[in-house]
Residue, then its C-alpha position, 0 to 999 in steps of 0.5 A: m655466153t663464152a666461158w673464158p671471161w670467167i677464168i681468165a678475169p679473175i686469174a688477172g685480177f688475182v695477179s694485179g692484186s698480187i703486186p706488193f707495192g708496200l713491199l716495193i716502196g720500201r725496196i726503192k728506200g732502202v727498207d723492208v717493210r716486214k721488219h718493222g712497226s706490225r711488219n705488215i706490207g699493208a699502207t698503214n704500216v708503210g706510212r709507220v715506217l716511211g712516212r705519211p706521204l709514202g703510206y698514202l702512194c702504198f694505199v692508192l696503188d693498193a686501191l688501184k690495183g683492186a679498181l683496174p682490173v673491175l674497171v677492164a673487165g666491166v668496159v672489156l666484156v660487156e659484149q662476151v658476158p650479159d649486163a646483169q652477170r657482169t656487174g651482178v657476178l664476174m665483177p665481184l668475183i674479180g674484185i674478190a680475187a684482186i683482194l686475194g691477191h693481196i692478202y695471200s701475195p705468191w711473191v711474199s709467201f703467200k703473206g700479204g696485206k689486210g686486203v682494206a685498200t685493194s677492197f676500198g678500190a675494187l669496191l669503188a670500180m662496181w659502179p653504180l651498185m657498190t660506190f656508194p657503199a664504198l664512199g660510205a664505208l670510207a666515211v665510216w673508216i674516216a670518223v672511227v679513225k679521227v675518234t679512236h686514233y686506231v686505224s684497226a678498229a677503223s678498217m673493221l667497221a667500215a668492214l661490218a658496214l658495208p653489208l648495210l650500205l648495199l642493202v640501204r643501197a638496193r632497198a631504200w635509195p632515195g629516187g628510185e626503184p628498190m631492187q629485186a633480191d636476185a640482183f644484189l643478194p650475190l653480191l650481199i654474199a660476196v660483201t659479207l663474206l670480205a667482212a668476215l675476211v677483213i675481221w679475220k686478217h684483223r684478229a691479233n690487232i684484236a688481241r692488241l685493241r684488247a690489251g691495250t697495246e695497239l698502235r694509234v695512229g702516230g705510233a703510240t699505243g692504247g694503253s700503258g704497254a711499251a709501243r712496238s719499234t715503227q722506224p727502221p734502225r740507224a746505222t751505227s758508227t763502226a769507228s772504234s770506241d779504244t782511246l788513241r795509243s800515241 
């Protein structure tokens, strides 16, 4: 086994994940999303500030930057890394590197998004072990958003569901043999740490949820507190308001 894939591939994953698509989309539209809404460069805030279509675009791009390095490693490193180590250790390591790149992007002073879309892309690319748990977590996310209208709560609950969904996939998958613990334990540890990281990145949202000031989908808050501005300020007229003299 050669050592270079274990060094180069995670670095490539980090670089891919560090691309701040939310910030770039805002710059193209002439808006710094870090100054509006939740001041986050993730897809949710991009959607609030610039509209849902651009929010969806940001989500797809953020997911792709997590998925592509994992997929490339799965295809390119077939001969360099044994199957068990590639799928059970290296690909999760690359995915985690991409997620950390998104959360701590060097292009924005090591600040970034909360890693939800990038995590989804990276996990979806870990076929077949994490693909179905990732889709299950997406289903949890959609259900919670539909019921509560809180994206933050949906993201946290989806992250917490991942380790449980992985256990179901590995130990009780219909029609399949239960997997041995050593085959999925590294990945279980990785997704558990990932869930903890997502919760940590949402700690400000947790405080706002408790205070009733967290923004719902559509911009309203859950309590009586005033909602923060989610739209960029409109340009004001430079004409003088003084009375014209004859």
